[in-house]
PATISE-181097 format. One record per atom (N, C-alpha, C, O, CB): residue in three letters; x, y, z. Coordinates in nm, 2 decimals, m for minus. Glycine has a CB too. Example, Ala and Ser with C-alpha at 12.3 -4.5 7.8 and 13.67 -1.06 7.14 Angstrom:
2
+-------+--------+--------+--------+
! lumgu !      X !      Y !      Z !
+-------+--------+--------+--------+
!   ala !   1.32 !  m0.57 !   0.78 !
!   ala !   1.23 !  m0.45 !   0.78 !
!   ala !   1.32 !  m0.33 !   0.78 !
!   ala !   1.42 !  m0.33 !   0.85 !
!   ala !   1.13 !  m0.45 !   0.90 !
!   ser !   1.28 !  m0.22 !   0.71 !
!   ser !   1.37 !  m0.11 !   0.71 !
!   ser !   1.29 !   0.00 !   0.79 !
!   ser !   1.34 !   0.11 !   0.80 !
!   ser !   1.41 !  m0.06 !   0.57 !
+-------+--------+--------+--------+
END
This chain:
86
+-------+--------+--------+--------+
! lumgu !      X !      Y !      Z !
+-------+--------+--------+--------+
!   unk !   0.06 !  m0.10 !   0.02 !
!   unk !   0.00 !  m0.01 !  m0.01 !
!   unk !   0.11 !   0.12 !   0.02 !
!   unk !   0.21 !   0.12 !   0.09 !
!   unk !  m0.13 !  m0.01 !   0.06 !
!   unk !   0.06 !   0.21 !  m0.07 !
!   unk !   0.14 !   0.33 !  m0.13 !
!   unk !   0.10 !   0.45 !   0.01 !
!   unk !   0.00 !   0.43 !   0.06 !
!   unk !   0.06 !   0.40 !  m0.33 !
!   unk !   0.17 !   0.53 !   0.05 !
!   unk !   0.17 !   0.63 !   0.17 !
!   unk !   0.02 !   0.72 !   0.10 !
!   unk !  m0.08 !   0.71 !   0.18 !
!   unk !   0.35 !   0.74 !   0.19 !
!   unk !   0.00 !   0.76 !   0.03 !
!   unk !  m0.09 !   0.84 !  m0.05 !
!   unk !  m0.23 !   0.73 !  m0.04 !
!   unk !  m0.34 !   0.79 !  m0.05 !
!   unk !  m0.03 !   0.87 !  m0.21 !
!   unk !  m0.23 !   0.60 !  m0.02 !
!   unk !  m0.34 !   0.51 !   0.00 !
!   unk !  m0.38 !   0.51 !   0.14 !
!   unk !  m0.49 !   0.52 !   0.19 !
!   unk !  m0.30 !   0.38 !  m0.05 !
!   unk !  m0.25 !   0.49 !   0.21 !
!   unk !  m0.28 !   0.49 !   0.39 !
!   unk !  m0.33 !   0.61 !   0.42 !
!   unk !  m0.43 !   0.60 !   0.48 !
!   unk !  m0.15 !   0.46 !   0.50 !
!   unk !  m0.27 !   0.75 !   0.39 !
!   unk !  m0.34 !   0.85 !   0.41 !
!   unk !  m0.49 !   0.87 !   0.41 !
!   unk !  m0.57 !   0.93 !   0.49 !
!   unk !  m0.29 !   0.92 !   0.35 !
!   unk !  m0.52 !   0.79 !   0.24 !
!   unk !  m0.70 !   0.82 !   0.23 !
!   unk !  m0.76 !   0.70 !   0.34 !
!   unk !  m0.87 !   0.71 !   0.38 !
!   unk !  m0.77 !   0.78 !   0.04 !
!   unk !  m0.68 !   0.60 !   0.37 !
!   unk !  m0.78 !   0.50 !   0.46 !
!   unk !  m0.76 !   0.56 !   0.58 !
!   unk !  m0.86 !   0.52 !   0.65 !
!   unk !  m0.74 !   0.34 !   0.47 !
!   unk !  m0.68 !   0.65 !   0.66 !
!   unk !  m0.67 !   0.68 !   0.79 !
!   unk !  m0.77 !   0.81 !   0.78 !
!   unk !  m0.84 !   0.82 !   0.88 !
!   unk !  m0.50 !   0.70 !   0.85 !
!   unk !  m0.78 !   0.90 !   0.68 !
!   unk !  m0.89 !   1.03 !   0.71 !
!   unk !  m1.00 !   0.97 !   0.68 !
!   unk !  m1.10 !   1.02 !   0.74 !
!   unk !  m0.87 !   1.17 !   0.61 !
!   unk !  m1.04 !   0.85 !   0.59 !
!   unk !  m1.15 !   0.83 !   0.56 !
!   unk !  m1.20 !   0.77 !   0.68 !
!   unk !  m1.31 !   0.80 !   0.73 !
!   unk !  m1.17 !   0.76 !   0.44 !
!   unk !  m1.10 !   0.68 !   0.75 !
!   unk !  m1.17 !   0.60 !   0.88 !
!   unk !  m1.22 !   0.71 !   0.98 !
!   unk !  m1.33 !   0.70 !   1.04 !
!   unk !  m1.06 !   0.49 !   0.96 !
!   unk !  m1.14 !   0.81 !   1.01 !
!   unk !  m1.13 !   0.88 !   1.12 !
!   unk !  m1.25 !   1.04 !   1.08 !
!   unk !  m1.30 !   1.11 !   1.16 !
!   unk !  m0.95 !   0.90 !   1.15 !
!   unk !  m1.25 !   1.04 !   0.97 !
!   unk !  m1.34 !   1.20 !   0.93 !
!   unk !  m1.42 !   1.15 !   0.83 !
!   unk !  m1.49 !   1.25 !   0.80 !
!   unk !  m1.23 !   1.36 !   0.87 !
!   unk !  m1.46 !   1.06 !   0.76 !
!   unk !  m1.57 !   1.03 !   0.67 !
!   unk !  m1.59 !   1.16 !   0.58 !
!   unk !  m1.68 !   1.23 !   0.60 !
!   unk !  m1.69 !   1.00 !   0.75 !
!   unk !  m1.49 !   1.18 !   0.50 !
!   unk !  m1.51 !   1.29 !   0.40 !
!   unk !  m1.60 !   1.28 !   0.29 !
!   unk !  m1.62 !   1.18 !   0.22 !
!   unk !  m1.39 !   1.31 !   0.35 !
!   unk !  m1.68 !   1.39 !   0.28 !
!   unk !  m1.72 !   1.41 !   0.13 !
!   unk !  m1.64 !   1.41 !   0.02 !
!   unk !  m1.68 !   1.35 !  m0.08 !
!   unk !  m1.76 !   1.51 !   0.12 !
!   unk !  m1.52 !   1.47 !   0.05 !
!   unk !  m1.45 !   1.48 !  m0.08 !
!   unk !  m1.30 !   1.49 !  m0.03 !
!   unk !  m1.28 !   1.57 !   0.07 !
!   unk !  m1.51 !   1.62 !  m0.20 !
!   unk !  m1.21 !   1.42 !  m0.07 !
!   unk !  m1.08 !   1.37 !  m0.04 !
!   unk !  m1.00 !   1.38 !  m0.16 !
!   unk !  m1.04 !   1.31 !  m0.26 !
!   unk !  m1.08 !   1.23 !   0.01 !
!   unk !  m0.86 !   1.47 !  m0.17 !
!   unk !  m0.80 !   1.48 !  m0.29 !
!   unk !  m0.67 !   1.46 !  m0.23 !
!   unk !  m0.67 !   1.53 !  m0.13 !
!   unk !  m0.83 !   1.61 !  m0.37 !
!   unk !  m0.56 !   1.39 !  m0.24 !
!   unk !  m0.44 !   1.37 !  m0.20 !
!   unk !  m0.35 !   1.36 !  m0.31 !
!   unk !  m0.36 !   1.28 !  m0.40 !
!   unk !  m0.44 !   1.27 !  m0.13 !
!   unk !  m0.25 !   1.46 !  m0.28 !
!   unk !  m0.15 !   1.47 !  m0.41 !
!   unk !  m0.01 !   1.49 !  m0.37 !
!   unk !   0.01 !   1.58 !  m0.29 !
!   unk !  m0.19 !   1.61 !  m0.51 !
!   unk !   0.10 !   1.42 !  m0.39 !
!   unk !   0.23 !   1.39 !  m0.37 !
!   unk !   0.29 !   1.48 !  m0.42 !
!   unk !   0.29 !   1.49 !  m0.54 !
!   unk !   0.28 !   1.27 !  m0.43 !
!   unk !   0.35 !   1.60 !  m0.33 !
!   unk !   0.43 !   1.70 !  m0.38 !
!   unk !   0.55 !   1.65 !  m0.36 !
!   unk !   0.63 !   1.74 !  m0.34 !
!   unk !   0.40 !   1.83 !  m0.31 !
!   unk !   0.61 !   1.56 !  m0.35 !
!   unk !   0.77 !   1.51 !  m0.30 !
!   unk !   0.89 !   1.54 !  m0.40 !
!   unk !   1.01 !   1.57 !  m0.38 !
!   unk !   0.77 !   1.35 !  m0.28 !
!   unk !   0.79 !   1.49 !  m0.55 !
!   unk !   0.92 !   1.56 !  m0.68 !
!   unk !   0.95 !   1.70 !  m0.63 !
!   unk !   1.07 !   1.74 !  m0.64 !
!   unk !   0.85 !   1.57 !  m0.88 !
!   unk !   0.87 !   1.79 !  m0.59 !
!   unk !   0.90 !   1.95 !  m0.61 !
!   unk !   1.02 !   2.00 !  m0.45 !
!   unk !   1.09 !   2.09 !  m0.43 !
!   unk !   0.71 !   2.05 !  m0.61 !
!   unk !   0.99 !   1.88 !  m0.40 !
!   unk !   1.11 !   1.91 !  m0.28 !
!   unk !   1.22 !   1.84 !  m0.28 !
!   unk !   1.27 !   1.82 !  m0.17 !
!   unk !   1.06 !   1.89 !  m0.15 !
!   unk !   1.27 !   1.79 !  m0.38 !
!   unk !   1.38 !   1.70 !  m0.40 !
!   unk !   1.49 !   1.78 !  m0.35 !
!   unk !   1.50 !   1.89 !  m0.40 !
!   unk !   1.42 !   1.64 !  m0.55 !
!   unk !   1.58 !   1.75 !  m0.24 !
!   unk !   1.69 !   1.80 !  m0.18 !
!   unk !   1.66 !   1.87 !  m0.08 !
!   unk !   1.76 !   1.93 !  m0.02 !
!   unk !   1.76 !   1.87 !  m0.24 !
!   unk !   1.55 !   1.89 !  m0.03 !
!   unk !   1.50 !   1.96 !   0.11 !
!   unk !   1.50 !   1.89 !   0.20 !
!   unk !   1.50 !   1.76 !   0.18 !
!   unk !   1.37 !   2.02 !   0.12 !
!   unk !   1.51 !   1.95 !   0.30 !
!   unk !   1.51 !   1.87 !   0.41 !
!   unk !   1.38 !   1.77 !   0.42 !
!   unk !   1.28 !   1.78 !   0.36 !
!   unk !   1.52 !   1.96 !   0.52 !
!   unk !   1.40 !   1.68 !   0.50 !
!   unk !   1.31 !   1.57 !   0.50 !
!   unk !   1.26 !   1.49 !   0.38 !
!   unk !   1.17 !   1.41 !   0.37 !
!   unk !   1.21 !   1.61 !   0.57 !
!   unk !   1.34 !   1.56 !   0.25 !
!   unk !   1.27 !   1.47 !   0.14 !
!   unk !   1.37 !   1.34 !   0.12 !
!   unk !   1.49 !   1.36 !   0.13 !
!   unk !   1.26 !   1.55 !  m0.02 !
!   unk !   1.31 !   1.23 !   0.10 !
!   unk !   1.40 !   1.12 !   0.03 !
!   unk !   1.36 !   1.06 !  m0.12 !
!   unk !   1.25 !   1.07 !  m0.18 !
!   unk !   1.39 !   0.98 !   0.14 !
!   unk !   1.46 !   1.02 !  m0.17 !
!   unk !   1.50 !   0.97 !  m0.30 !
!   unk !   1.39 !   0.89 !  m0.37 !
!   unk !   1.36 !   0.89 !  m0.50 !
!   unk !   1.63 !   0.88 !  m0.27 !
!   unk !   1.31 !   0.81 !  m0.25 !
!   unk !   1.23 !   0.73 !  m0.32 !
!   unk !   1.09 !   0.82 !  m0.31 !
!   unk !   1.00 !   0.76 !  m0.37 !
!   unk !   1.24 !   0.58 !  m0.25 !
!   unk !   1.07 !   0.92 !  m0.26 !
!   unk !   0.94 !   1.01 !  m0.26 !
!   unk !   0.86 !   0.99 !  m0.11 !
!   unk !   0.90 !   0.96 !   0.01 !
!   unk !   0.83 !   0.96 !  m0.39 !
!   unk !   0.76 !   1.01 !  m0.15 !
!   unk !   0.64 !   0.99 !  m0.04 !
!   unk !   0.65 !   1.06 !   0.09 !
!   unk !   0.61 !   1.02 !   0.20 !
!   unk !   0.64 !   0.84 !  m0.01 !
!   unk !   0.73 !   1.18 !   0.07 !
!   unk !   0.75 !   1.24 !   0.22 !
!   unk !   0.64 !   1.38 !   0.20 !
!   unk !   0.60 !   1.42 !   0.31 !
!   unk !   0.96 !   1.29 !   0.26 !
!   unk !   0.61 !   1.42 !   0.14 !
!   unk !   0.56 !   1.57 !   0.12 !
!   unk !   0.41 !   1.55 !   0.04 !
!   unk !   0.40 !   1.49 !  m0.07 !
!   unk !   0.68 !   1.68 !   0.02 !
!   unk !   0.30 !   1.60 !   0.09 !
!   unk !   0.19 !   1.60 !   0.02 !
!   unk !   0.09 !   1.72 !   0.06 !
!   unk !   0.12 !   1.80 !   0.16 !
!   unk !   0.13 !   1.47 !   0.02 !
!   unk !  m0.01 !   1.73 !  m0.01 !
!   unk !  m0.12 !   1.83 !  m0.01 !
!   unk !  m0.25 !   1.73 !   0.00 !
!   unk !  m0.29 !   1.63 !  m0.06 !
!   unk !  m0.12 !   1.93 !  m0.17 !
!   unk !  m0.32 !   1.80 !   0.11 !
!   unk !  m0.45 !   1.72 !   0.10 !
!   unk !  m0.53 !   1.83 !   0.12 !
!   unk !  m0.50 !   1.94 !   0.18 !
!   unk !  m0.49 !   1.60 !   0.22 !
!   unk !  m0.65 !   1.80 !   0.04 !
!   unk !  m0.78 !   1.86 !   0.01 !
!   unk !  m0.89 !   1.79 !   0.08 !
!   unk !  m0.93 !   1.68 !   0.05 !
!   unk !  m0.80 !   1.86 !  m0.14 !
!   unk !  m0.95 !   1.86 !   0.17 !
!   unk !  m1.08 !   1.72 !   0.26 !
!   unk !  m1.19 !   1.85 !   0.28 !
!   unk !  m1.16 !   1.96 !   0.31 !
!   unk !  m1.01 !   1.60 !   0.49 !
!   unk !  m1.29 !   1.80 !   0.25 !
!   unk !  m1.43 !   1.83 !   0.33 !
!   unk !  m1.50 !   1.72 !   0.38 !
!   unk !  m1.54 !   1.61 !   0.34 !
!   unk !  m1.52 !   1.89 !   0.24 !
!   unk !  m1.52 !   1.78 !   0.50 !
!   unk !  m1.62 !   1.67 !   0.60 !
!   unk !  m1.69 !   1.72 !   0.71 !
!   unk !  m1.65 !   1.79 !   0.80 !
!   unk !  m1.53 !   1.56 !   0.69 !
!   unk !  m1.82 !   1.67 !   0.68 !
!   unk !  m1.92 !   1.72 !   0.80 !
!   unk !  m1.89 !   1.75 !   0.95 !
!   unk !  m1.95 !   1.83 !   1.02 !
!   unk !  m2.01 !   1.63 !   0.82 !
!   unk !  m1.75 !   1.64 !   0.98 !
!   unk !  m1.69 !   1.62 !   1.09 !
!   unk !  m1.64 !   1.77 !   1.16 !
!   unk !  m1.63 !   1.79 !   1.28 !
!   unk !  m1.58 !   1.51 !   1.05 !
!   unk !  m1.61 !   1.88 !   1.04 !
!   unk !  m1.52 !   1.95 !   1.05 !
!   unk !  m1.65 !   2.08 !   1.09 !
!   unk !  m1.60 !   2.20 !   1.08 !
!   unk !  m1.42 !   1.93 !   0.92 !
!   unk !  m1.78 !   2.07 !   1.12 !
!   unk !  m1.88 !   2.16 !   1.11 !
!   unk !  m1.87 !   2.19 !   1.25 !
!   unk !  m1.88 !   2.11 !   1.34 !
!   unk !  m2.01 !   2.11 !   1.04 !
!   unk !  m1.84 !   2.36 !   1.26 !
!   unk !  m1.82 !   2.38 !   1.41 !
!   unk !  m1.68 !   2.45 !   1.46 !
!   unk !  m1.67 !   2.55 !   1.54 !
!   unk !  m1.83 !   2.23 !   1.47 !
!   unk !  m1.59 !   2.38 !   1.38 !
!   unk !  m1.45 !   2.37 !   1.41 !
!   unk !  m1.38 !   2.50 !   1.37 !
!   unk !  m1.43 !   2.56 !   1.27 !
!   unk !  m1.38 !   2.25 !   1.35 !
!   unk !  m1.29 !   2.53 !   1.43 !
!   unk !  m1.16 !   2.67 !   1.35 !
!   unk !  m1.12 !   2.60 !   1.28 !
!   unk !  m1.14 !   2.48 !   1.28 !
!   unk !  m1.02 !   2.75 !   1.43 !
!   unk !  m1.03 !   2.67 !   1.16 !
!   unk !  m0.94 !   2.66 !   1.08 !
!   unk !  m0.84 !   2.55 !   1.15 !
!   unk !  m0.82 !   2.44 !   1.11 !
!   unk !  m0.89 !   2.79 !   1.04 !
!   unk !  m0.80 !   2.60 !   1.27 !
!   unk !  m0.67 !   2.52 !   1.32 !
!   unk !  m0.73 !   2.40 !   1.40 !
!   unk !  m0.65 !   2.31 !   1.42 !
!   unk !  m0.56 !   2.63 !   1.42 !
!   unk !  m0.84 !   2.39 !   1.45 !
!   unk !  m0.91 !   2.26 !   1.52 !
!   unk !  m0.94 !   2.14 !   1.36 !
!   unk !  m0.94 !   2.02 !   1.36 !
!   unk !  m1.10 !   2.33 !   1.62 !
!   unk !  m0.95 !   2.19 !   1.28 !
!   unk !  m0.97 !   2.11 !   1.11 !
!   unk !  m0.81 !   2.06 !   1.09 !
!   unk !  m0.78 !   1.94 !   1.07 !
!   unk !  m1.04 !   2.26 !   0.94 !
!   unk !  m0.71 !   2.17 !   1.09 !
!   unk !  m0.58 !   2.12 !   1.07 !
!   unk !  m0.57 !   1.99 !   1.18 !
!   unk !  m0.53 !   1.88 !   1.16 !
!   unk !  m0.47 !   2.25 !   1.10 !
!   unk !  m0.61 !   2.03 !   1.29 !
!   unk !  m0.54 !   1.94 !   1.40 !
!   unk !  m0.60 !   1.82 !   1.40 !
!   unk !  m0.54 !   1.73 !   1.45 !
!   unk !  m0.54 !   2.00 !   1.56 !
!   unk !  m0.72 !   1.78 !   1.35 !
!   unk !  m0.78 !   1.69 !   1.30 !
!   unk !  m0.72 !   1.60 !   1.23 !
!   unk !  m0.68 !   1.48 !   1.26 !
!   unk !  m0.86 !   1.74 !   1.24 !
!   unk !  m0.70 !   1.67 !   1.12 !
!   unk !  m0.61 !   1.57 !   1.00 !
!   unk !  m0.50 !   1.51 !   1.04 !
!   unk !  m0.49 !   1.39 !   1.02 !
!   unk !  m0.55 !   1.63 !   0.87 !
!   unk !  m0.38 !   1.59 !   1.13 !
!   unk !  m0.27 !   1.56 !   1.18 !
!   unk !  m0.31 !   1.48 !   1.26 !
!   unk !  m0.24 !   1.38 !   1.26 !
!   unk !  m0.19 !   1.65 !   1.21 !
!   unk !  m0.40 !   1.48 !   1.36 !
!   unk !  m0.41 !   1.36 !   1.46 !
!   unk !  m0.44 !   1.26 !   1.38 !
!   unk !  m0.34 !   1.19 !   1.38 !
!   unk !  m0.51 !   1.37 !   1.56 !
!   unk !  m0.55 !   1.21 !   1.29 !
!   unk !  m0.54 !   1.11 !   1.21 !
!   unk !  m0.43 !   1.05 !   1.16 !
!   unk !  m0.42 !   0.93 !   1.18 !
!   unk !  m0.60 !   1.13 !   1.13 !
!   unk !  m0.33 !   1.13 !   1.09 !
!   unk !  m0.23 !   1.09 !   1.02 !
!   unk !  m0.08 !   1.08 !   1.12 !
!   unk !   0.03 !   1.07 !   1.08 !
!   unk !  m0.23 !   1.20 !   0.90 !
!   unk !  m0.12 !   1.08 !   1.24 !
!   unk !   0.02 !   1.06 !   1.31 !
!   unk !   0.08 !   0.93 !   1.32 !
!   unk !   0.18 !   0.92 !   1.40 !
!   unk !   0.01 !   1.09 !   1.44 !
!   unk !   0.04 !   0.83 !   1.25 !
!   unk !   0.11 !   0.69 !   1.22 !
!   unk !   0.18 !   0.72 !   1.11 !
!   unk !   0.29 !   0.66 !   1.10 !
!   unk !   0.02 !   0.57 !   1.18 !
!   unk !   0.16 !   0.80 !   1.02 !
!   unk !   0.25 !   0.86 !   0.90 !
!   unk !   0.35 !   0.94 !   0.91 !
!   unk !   0.46 !   0.92 !   0.84 !
!   unk !   0.19 !   0.93 !   0.81 !
!   unk !   0.33 !   1.04 !   0.99 !
!   unk !   0.45 !   1.12 !   1.02 !
!   unk !   0.57 !   1.04 !   1.10 !
!   unk !   0.69 !   1.07 !   1.09 !
!   unk !   0.41 !   1.25 !   1.10 !
!   unk !   0.51 !   0.94 !   1.19 !
!   unk !   0.59 !   0.89 !   1.25 !
!   unk !   0.70 !   0.76 !   1.20 !
!   unk !   0.80 !   0.71 !   1.25 !
!   unk !   0.51 !   0.87 !   1.34 !
!   unk !   0.59 !   0.74 !   1.05 !
!   unk !   0.68 !   0.66 !   0.94 !
!   unk !   0.75 !   0.71 !   0.82 !
!   unk !   0.77 !   0.66 !   0.71 !
!   unk !   0.60 !   0.58 !   0.88 !
!   unk !   0.80 !   0.87 !   0.88 !
!   unk !   0.84 !   0.94 !   0.74 !
!   unk !   0.77 !   1.03 !   0.66 !
!   unk !   0.83 !   1.08 !   0.56 !
!   unk !   0.86 !   0.86 !   0.65 !
!   unk !   0.65 !   1.06 !   0.69 !
!   unk !   0.60 !   1.17 !   0.63 !
!   unk !   0.64 !   1.30 !   0.66 !
!   unk !   0.60 !   1.33 !   0.77 !
!   unk !   0.48 !   1.16 !   0.65 !
!   unk !   0.71 !   1.39 !   0.59 !
!   unk !   0.78 !   1.51 !   0.64 !
!   unk !   0.68 !   1.62 !   0.64 !
!   unk !   0.66 !   1.68 !   0.74 !
!   unk !   0.91 !   1.54 !   0.56 !
!   unk !   0.62 !   1.64 !   0.54 !
!   unk !   0.55 !   1.76 !   0.53 !
!   unk !   0.40 !   1.77 !   0.47 !
!   unk !   0.39 !   1.72 !   0.36 !
!   unk !   0.63 !   1.84 !   0.44 !
!   unk !   0.30 !   1.81 !   0.51 !
!   unk !   0.15 !   1.82 !   0.45 !
!   unk !   0.10 !   1.94 !   0.47 !
!   unk !   0.09 !   2.00 !   0.58 !
!   unk !   0.04 !   1.74 !   0.50 !
!   unk !   0.08 !   1.99 !   0.34 !
!   unk !  m0.03 !   2.12 !   0.32 !
!   unk !  m0.17 !   2.05 !   0.32 !
!   unk !  m0.22 !   1.96 !   0.25 !
!   unk !  m0.02 !   2.21 !   0.16 !
!   unk !  m0.23 !   2.11 !   0.43 !
!   unk !  m0.41 !   2.11 !   0.44 !
!   unk !  m0.47 !   2.22 !   0.41 !
!   unk !  m0.45 !   2.33 !   0.45 !
!   unk !  m0.46 !   2.09 !   0.58 !
!   unk !  m0.59 !   2.16 !   0.31 !
!   unk !  m0.70 !   2.26 !   0.26 !
!   unk !  m0.81 !   2.17 !   0.30 !
!   unk !  m0.85 !   2.07 !   0.23 !
!   unk !  m0.70 !   2.30 !   0.08 !
!   unk !  m0.89 !   2.23 !   0.45 !
!   unk !  m0.97 !   2.15 !   0.51 !
!   unk !  m1.13 !   2.26 !   0.49 !
!   unk !  m1.12 !   2.38 !   0.48 !
!   unk !  m0.91 !   2.12 !   0.69 !
!   unk !  m1.23 !   2.20 !   0.48 !
!   unk !  m1.33 !   2.27 !   0.49 !
!   unk !  m1.45 !   2.21 !   0.52 !
!   unk !  m1.44 !   2.09 !   0.51 !
!   unk !  m1.35 !   2.33 !   0.41 !
!   unk !  m1.58 !   2.25 !   0.57 !
!   unk !  m1.68 !   2.16 !   0.60 !
!   unk !  m1.76 !   2.14 !   0.46 !
!   unk !  m1.73 !   2.19 !   0.35 !
!   unk !  m1.77 !   2.23 !   0.73 !
!   unk !  m1.85 !   2.08 !   0.48 !
!   unk !  m1.96 !   2.06 !   0.35 !
!   unk !  m2.03 !   2.17 !   0.32 !
!   unk !  m2.11 !   2.17 !   0.23 !
!   unk !  m2.08 !   1.96 !   0.38 !
+-------+--------+--------+--------+
END
């Protein structure tokens, strides 16, 4: 399973998103801190979920980061989060 597939799985389990897009930006960061030659280190996530209703932007981002904690522990270096309610 790729990191993108694991990210999708974790976010789907935790937040039941109505819309989810995961983009591997690793190639844009080659040679930067945290980048690995094999990639899968830098991502953008666009997510819309009812679970975000009533949450601040910081709280939405924290929910995404909490769901992806296992990925950060295993080599995910950077994540750009674009989160919104439905």
